[in-house]
C-alpha positions as CSV (number, residue, x, y, z in Angstrom):
1,M,86.0,71.3,-68.3
2,A,87.0,75.0,-69.1
3,T,87.5,78.3,-66.9
4,E,87.9,81.4,-69.0
5,S,87.2,85.0,-68.1
6,V,85.7,87.0,-70.7
7,R,83.5,90.3,-71.1
8,F,80.1,89.3,-71.5
9,T,77.9,90.4,-74.5
10,K,75.1,89.2,-76.3
11,A,77.2,88.2,-79.5
12,T,79.6,86.3,-77.4
13,L,78.1,83.8,-75.2
14,E,75.7,83.3,-78.4
15,S,79.4,82.1,-80.2
16,L,80.3,79.9,-77.4
17,Q,79.8,76.3,-78.3
18,P,79.3,73.5,-75.9
19,P,81.6,71.5,-74.2
20,S,82.4,68.4,-76.3
21,K,81.1,65.2,-74.2
22,P,83.9,64.1,-71.9
23,D,85.7,60.7,-71.6
24,D,85.8,58.6,-68.1
25,A,89.2,60.2,-68.3
26,K,88.7,63.5,-68.4
27,G,85.5,64.1,-66.5
28,G,83.7,67.1,-66.5
29,V,80.2,67.9,-68.5
30,Y,80.4,71.6,-68.6
31,D,82.5,74.8,-69.1
32,T,82.1,78.0,-67.2
33,Y,83.1,81.5,-68.0
34,R,83.5,84.4,-66.2
35,D,82.2,87.8,-66.9
36,S,85.1,90.7,-66.3
37,K,83.1,93.0,-66.0
38,E,80.8,91.7,-63.1
39,K,82.9,89.8,-59.8
40,G,81.4,86.9,-59.3
41,L,79.3,86.6,-62.1
42,V,80.0,83.1,-64.3
43,L,78.3,81.3,-66.9
44,I,77.7,77.7,-67.1
45,V,77.7,76.1,-70.6
46,S,76.6,72.5,-70.4
47,H,77.2,69.7,-72.8
48,G,73.8,69.7,-73.9
49,G,73.6,73.6,-74.9
50,A,72.3,75.2,-72.1
51,K,73.6,78.4,-70.9
52,T,73.0,79.4,-67.3
53,F,74.4,82.4,-65.2
54,Y,75.2,82.2,-61.8
55,L,76.8,84.3,-59.0
56,Y,79.9,82.8,-57.0
57,Q,79.4,84.4,-53.9
58,K,80.7,84.2,-50.2
59,V,77.2,84.2,-48.2
60,Q,77.9,83.9,-44.4
61,G,81.7,83.2,-44.9
62,K,81.1,80.0,-47.0
63,P,81.0,79.8,-51.0
64,Q,77.7,79.1,-53.1
65,R,76.8,79.4,-55.9
66,I,73.5,81.7,-56.9
67,K,71.6,80.6,-59.8
68,L,70.3,84.2,-61.4
69,G,68.8,82.5,-65.0
70,A,68.9,81.7,-68.1
71,F,70.6,83.2,-71.3
72,P,69.5,84.4,-73.6
73,D,65.8,84.6,-71.7
74,L,68.2,86.4,-69.2
75,T,70.0,89.6,-70.8
76,V,73.4,90.2,-69.9
77,E,72.6,93.3,-69.0
78,R,69.9,92.3,-66.4
79,A,71.7,89.4,-65.3
80,R,74.7,91.9,-64.2
81,E,71.6,93.8,-62.2
82,K,70.6,90.9,-60.8
83,A,73.9,89.5,-59.9
84,L,74.0,93.1,-57.9
85,E,70.9,92.6,-56.4
86,A,72.3,89.0,-54.8
87,K,75.2,90.8,-53.9
88,A,73.2,93.8,-52.1
89,Q,71.1,90.9,-50.4
90,I,74.2,89.1,-48.7
91,V,75.3,92.2,-47.6
92,A,72.0,92.7,-45.8
93,G,72.1,89.6,-44.3
94,I,69.7,88.0,-46.7
95,N,70.7,84.4,-48.3
96,P,70.0,84.6,-51.7
97,N,69.0,81.0,-51.9
98,Q,66.6,80.4,-49.2
99,E,65.0,83.2,-50.8
100,R,64.4,81.3,-53.8
101,R,63.7,78.0,-52.0
102,K,61.0,80.1,-50.1
103,L,59.3,80.6,-53.4
104,K,59.4,77.2,-54.8
105,D,57.8,76.4,-51.8
106,E,54.7,78.4,-53.1
107,L,53.7,81.6,-53.2
108,T,49.9,82.6,-53.7
109,F,49.7,85.1,-57.0
110,S,48.8,88.2,-55.0
111,E,52.2,87.8,-53.1
112,F,54.7,87.5,-55.6
113,F,52.9,90.0,-57.9
114,E,53.0,92.6,-54.6
115,Q,56.0,91.8,-52.9
116,H,58.5,90.7,-55.8
117,Y,56.5,91.7,-59.3
118,L,55.4,95.5,-58.3
119,E,58.3,95.8,-55.3
120,E,61.5,95.0,-57.1
121,Y,60.7,94.7,-60.8
122,A,58.2,97.6,-61.8
123,K,58.8,100.1,-60.0
124,K,62.4,99.9,-60.7
125,H,62.0,99.6,-64.2
126,K,58.7,100.4,-65.7
127,R,57.0,103.7,-66.0
128,S,54.1,102.0,-66.5
129,W,53.9,100.4,-63.2
130,K,50.9,102.2,-61.7
131,Q,49.5,101.1,-65.4
132,D,50.5,97.3,-64.2
133,N,48.2,98.1,-60.5
134,D,45.5,98.9,-62.0
135,N,45.3,96.0,-64.3
136,Y,46.0,93.8,-61.3
137,K,43.4,95.2,-59.4
138,L,40.5,95.4,-62.0
139,H,41.1,92.3,-63.7
140,L,43.3,90.2,-61.6
141,T,41.3,89.7,-58.4
142,S,40.2,85.7,-59.4
143,F,43.5,84.9,-59.4
144,K,45.0,86.5,-55.8
145,R,44.5,83.5,-53.5
146,K,45.6,81.2,-55.7
147,R,49.4,79.4,-56.3
148,L,51.4,80.3,-59.2
149,S,51.0,76.5,-59.9
150,D,47.4,76.5,-59.7
151,I,46.9,79.2,-62.2
152,T,46.5,77.3,-65.9
153,R,46.7,78.3,-69.2
154,A,42.8,78.0,-69.5
155,D,42.3,79.9,-66.5
156,I,44.0,82.8,-68.4
157,E,42.6,82.0,-71.5
158,K,38.7,82.1,-69.9
159,L,40.0,85.5,-68.3
160,H,41.3,86.7,-71.4
161,A,37.9,85.7,-73.1
162,S,36.2,87.6,-70.1
163,I,38.1,90.9,-70.3
164,T,38.1,91.1,-74.2
165,K,34.3,90.3,-74.1
166,G,33.8,93.5,-71.5
167,N,36.5,95.8,-71.9
168,G,37.3,95.0,-75.5
169,A,40.5,93.8,-77.3
170,Y,43.1,96.3,-76.0
171,A,42.7,96.1,-72.4
172,A,43.0,92.1,-72.4
173,N,45.8,91.7,-74.8
174,R,47.1,94.4,-72.7
175,V,46.7,92.3,-69.2
176,L,47.4,88.8,-71.0
177,A,50.9,90.9,-71.8
178,L,51.0,91.7,-67.8
179,L,50.3,87.8,-66.5
180,S,53.3,86.8,-69.5
181,V,55.6,89.2,-67.5
182,I,54.6,88.0,-64.1
183,F,55.5,85.1,-64.3
184,T,58.6,85.0,-66.5
185,K,59.9,87.3,-63.5
186,A,58.9,84.5,-61.3
187,I,61.0,82.1,-63.2
188,E,63.8,84.0,-63.2
189,R,63.2,84.4,-59.2
190,G,63.6,80.5,-58.5
191,W,59.8,79.3,-59.7
192,D,60.3,76.2,-61.2
193,G,57.2,76.1,-63.1
194,S,56.3,76.6,-66.6
195,N,54.8,80.2,-68.0
196,P,51.2,79.8,-68.5
197,A,50.6,82.7,-70.4
198,M,53.0,81.5,-72.8
199,G,51.5,81.2,-76.7
200,I,47.8,82.3,-76.1
201,K,46.8,83.9,-78.9
202,K,46.3,87.4,-78.8
203,N,42.8,89.2,-80.0
204,R,43.5,91.4,-83.1
205,E,43.9,95.1,-82.9
206,K,42.6,97.5,-85.0
207,S,44.9,100.8,-85.6
208,R,41.9,103.9,-83.7
209,D,42.0,106.8,-85.6
210,R,39.0,109.1,-84.0
211,F,39.4,112.5,-83.3
212,I,38.2,115.6,-82.8
213,Q,35.8,116.0,-86.0
214,G,35.2,119.5,-87.5
215,D,31.4,119.5,-86.5
216,E,32.3,118.5,-82.7
217,F,35.3,121.5,-82.3
218,A,32.6,123.9,-80.9
219,R,31.0,121.8,-78.7
220,F,34.2,120.4,-77.8
221,F,36.0,123.6,-77.0
222,K,32.5,125.0,-75.3
223,A,32.5,122.4,-73.3
224,V,36.2,122.1,-72.1
225,M,35.8,126.3,-71.3
226,N,32.8,125.6,-68.5
227,E,34.9,122.7,-67.1
228,P,34.9,124.1,-63.7
229,N,38.2,122.5,-62.8
230,E,41.1,125.0,-64.1
231,T,43.5,122.3,-63.9
232,A,41.8,120.1,-66.4
233,R,40.5,122.8,-68.4
234,D,44.6,123.8,-69.0
235,Y,45.7,120.4,-69.4
236,F,43.3,119.5,-72.1
237,L,43.7,122.6,-74.0
238,L,47.4,122.2,-73.5
239,S,47.1,118.6,-74.6
240,L,45.4,119.8,-78.0
241,F,47.8,122.0,-79.0
242,C,50.9,120.5,-77.8
243,G,49.8,116.9,-78.9
244,Q,51.3,115.0,-76.9
245,R,51.3,111.9,-74.5
246,K,49.2,112.0,-72.0
247,S,52.3,110.8,-69.5
248,N,54.5,113.5,-70.4
249,M,51.9,116.3,-70.7
250,L,50.6,115.6,-67.2
251,A,53.9,115.5,-65.9
252,M,55.6,119.1,-67.9
253,R,57.9,120.9,-65.3
254,W,58.6,124.8,-65.6
255,E,62.5,124.3,-66.1
256,Q,61.6,122.2,-69.2
257,I,59.7,125.3,-70.9
258,D,62.0,127.6,-72.6
259,F,59.5,130.5,-73.3
260,A,62.3,132.9,-75.3
261,N,62.7,130.0,-77.5
262,R,59.3,128.9,-77.9
263,H,59.5,125.6,-76.6
264,W,59.6,122.4,-74.7
265,R,62.2,120.0,-74.5
266,I,60.9,116.5,-73.1
267,T,63.7,114.3,-71.6
268,D,61.9,111.5,-70.6
269,T,59.9,109.7,-73.5
270,K,58.7,106.7,-74.4
271,N,60.7,106.0,-77.3
272,G,64.2,107.1,-75.2
273,E,65.2,109.9,-77.1
274,P,65.0,114.0,-75.8
275,L,62.1,115.6,-77.9
276,I,61.7,119.3,-78.8
277,V,57.8,120.0,-78.9
278,A,57.2,123.4,-80.5
279,L,55.2,125.8,-78.7
280,T,52.3,127.5,-80.7
281,E,51.4,130.7,-79.8
282,P,47.7,129.4,-78.1
283,A,50.1,127.2,-75.8
284,L,52.1,129.3,-75.0
285,Q,49.3,131.8,-73.7
286,I,48.2,129.2,-71.5
287,L,51.7,128.4,-70.1
288,E,52.4,132.0,-69.6
289,R,49.6,132.8,-67.5
290,R,49.6,129.9,-65.6
291,K,53.4,130.5,-64.7
292,K,52.1,134.0,-63.7
293,Q,49.5,132.6,-61.3
294,A,52.1,130.1,-60.1
295,T,54.8,132.7,-59.3
296,A,51.9,135.3,-58.0
297,Q,51.2,132.6,-55.5
298,V,54.7,131.7,-54.3
299,K,54.6,136.1,-53.4
300,A,51.5,136.3,-51.6
301,A,53.0,133.5,-49.7
302,K,56.2,134.7,-49.0
303,A,54.3,137.9,-47.8
304,K,52.7,135.9,-45.5
305,G,55.5,134.8,-43.8
306,D,54.5,131.2,-45.1
307,K,57.3,129.1,-47.1
308,L,55.8,127.7,-50.6
309,S,58.8,126.0,-52.7
310,K,59.2,127.2,-56.7
311,P,57.0,126.0,-58.7
312,V,57.7,122.7,-60.1
313,W,55.0,121.2,-62.0
314,V,52.7,123.1,-64.7
315,F,49.8,120.9,-63.4
316,P,50.7,120.9,-59.3
317,S,48.7,118.6,-56.8
318,L,48.5,118.3,-53.5
319,T,46.8,114.9,-53.6
320,S,49.2,112.8,-55.4
321,E,52.2,111.0,-54.3
322,S,53.6,112.1,-57.6
323,G,52.8,116.1,-56.6
324,H,51.8,116.4,-59.9
325,Y,48.3,115.9,-61.7
326,E,47.5,112.3,-62.7
327,E,44.5,111.2,-63.7
328,P,41.7,113.8,-65.5
329,K,39.2,111.1,-66.6
330,S,36.7,112.4,-64.2
331,A,36.8,115.7,-66.2
332,W,36.8,114.2,-69.4
333,R,33.4,112.3,-68.8
334,R,31.9,115.3,-67.5
335,I,33.3,117.6,-70.5
336,C,32.1,114.8,-73.1
337,K,28.9,114.5,-71.3
338,R,28.3,118.3,-71.9
339,A,29.2,118.4,-75.6
340,K,27.5,115.4,-76.2
341,I,30.2,113.5,-78.2
342,E,30.7,109.6,-77.7
343,D,33.5,107.3,-78.5
344,L,36.4,110.0,-77.6
345,R,39.4,109.0,-75.6
346,I,41.9,111.3,-74.0
347,H,44.5,109.9,-76.4
348,D,42.2,111.1,-79.6
349,I,43.1,114.7,-78.6
350,R,47.1,113.9,-79.4
351,R,45.6,112.3,-82.4
352,T,43.8,115.9,-83.2
353,M,46.9,117.7,-84.3
354,G,48.2,115.1,-86.6
355,S,45.3,115.4,-87.8
356,Y,44.9,118.7,-88.5
357,M,48.7,119.3,-89.9
358,A,47.9,116.6,-92.2
359,M,44.2,118.4,-93.6
360,S,46.8,122.1,-93.4
361,G,49.4,120.3,-96.4
362,A,51.7,119.1,-93.5
363,G,54.0,116.1,-94.7
364,Q,54.6,113.0,-92.8
365,Y,57.8,113.8,-91.7
366,L,56.8,117.1,-89.9
367,I,53.5,115.6,-88.2
368,G,56.4,112.9,-87.2
369,K,58.5,115.1,-85.8
370,A,55.6,117.2,-84.0
371,L,54.1,114.0,-82.2
372,G,57.3,112.7,-81.6
373,H,57.3,109.1,-83.4
374,K,59.9,107.4,-83.9
375,S,60.3,105.3,-87.6
376,S,63.2,103.6,-88.5
377,A,62.8,104.2,-92.2
378,A,62.2,107.7,-91.1
379,T,64.8,108.6,-88.1
380,E,67.0,110.1,-90.3
381,I,64.9,112.7,-92.1
382,Y,63.4,113.2,-88.9
383,A,66.6,114.4,-87.0
384,R,67.3,116.8,-89.9
385,V,63.3,118.2,-89.5
386,A,64.1,121.9,-87.2
387,V,62.1,123.0,-84.9
388,D,60.6,126.3,-87.0
389,P,59.1,124.6,-89.8
390,V,57.2,122.2,-87.4
391,R,55.9,125.2,-85.3
392,E,54.8,126.9,-88.5
393,A,52.6,123.2,-89.7
394,Q,51.3,123.5,-85.7
395,E,50.5,127.3,-85.9
396,T,48.3,126.3,-88.8
397,A,46.5,123.1,-87.7
398,A,46.4,125.0,-84.5
399,K,44.8,128.2,-86.4
400,R,41.8,125.9,-88.2
401,M,40.8,123.8,-84.5
402,L,40.5,127.7,-83.4
403,E,38.5,128.3,-86.1
404,L,36.3,125.1,-86.1
405,M,36.1,126.3,-81.7
406,A,34.7,129.9,-82.7
407,G,32.0,128.1,-85.1
408,I,33.9,129.2,-88.0
409,K,33.5,126.9,-91.2
């Protein structure tokens, strides 16, 4: 049995070979490797080739070995995070091994989802945790009272087929992916079962190419302008002229807007890289008006002796937990009904800017730069494209859309 200190990396751990089969004189059937970065984190390599992360730590004065998970299913980064989480539990007087035994004693699906998956994992590591919670409430109620081990592959296949029929292929695939992650996390936390969602065939998804057509623009614009909710009205118009993702549009902050240079800097993007969005003239007009309104509200409040903080969100909300506008679906349904437009989704607004840029002669690289797309083949070219030509292409597209809104053919 060998014990060695190394810096854990994916490449290093993949290169580790299992120990040779011991004879009766030597004994020992595994090798132990200590991480030189995270104290107490070890990897045990068995004779059969299995590689398992553990934390060696004193719990209530007694040394214990706490199982964290198997490599490579559990990455080095996540193993270090789990080691820190276990240490925090120990400091708080909780024995991680006892918590694992509780999980082995079988939680119900709802208990695991609400107590462990949502609170301990999703809210800390996923920007889309609210979507997970919505899918849980909408599609997974039939599993809530079942024990984890009582949910079978057949149950999940039946659910997947039902959602496909009632809500579409895309929605069914998202729920299937969520279930797979939930069971993977349960296994990481000590549940001894296998993942029943693994290997279930996903629906084939068709790429959607819907955008606001030329003959729809005037009706769409009129319906938006007649929307009584001013926040929703400005949100949809600004989304149209910016062409950005819903999550980024809703969470737009004033500190991100550079009026002097006419751009919006998004730091928290889907692909993980900051994005500079060129602001067209129609977009700037909406932002300038909203900024004046927000500033005037603060001044009026101060004049009355009320305390009102400096505006943070471009689309603020007094009722949401986040402080910004969160769900424009109701307003969207009203707008589409007034405009008599069918099969149009909120995300199609984003596709509209790209489509009209293409129709106005913009190349794929400019379109990709404007919309924040990330392509391994074009990343270097995107990086060399300046903001000004992107804005010019967007201005041309915006001008065309404004003409259509006014009914000019």
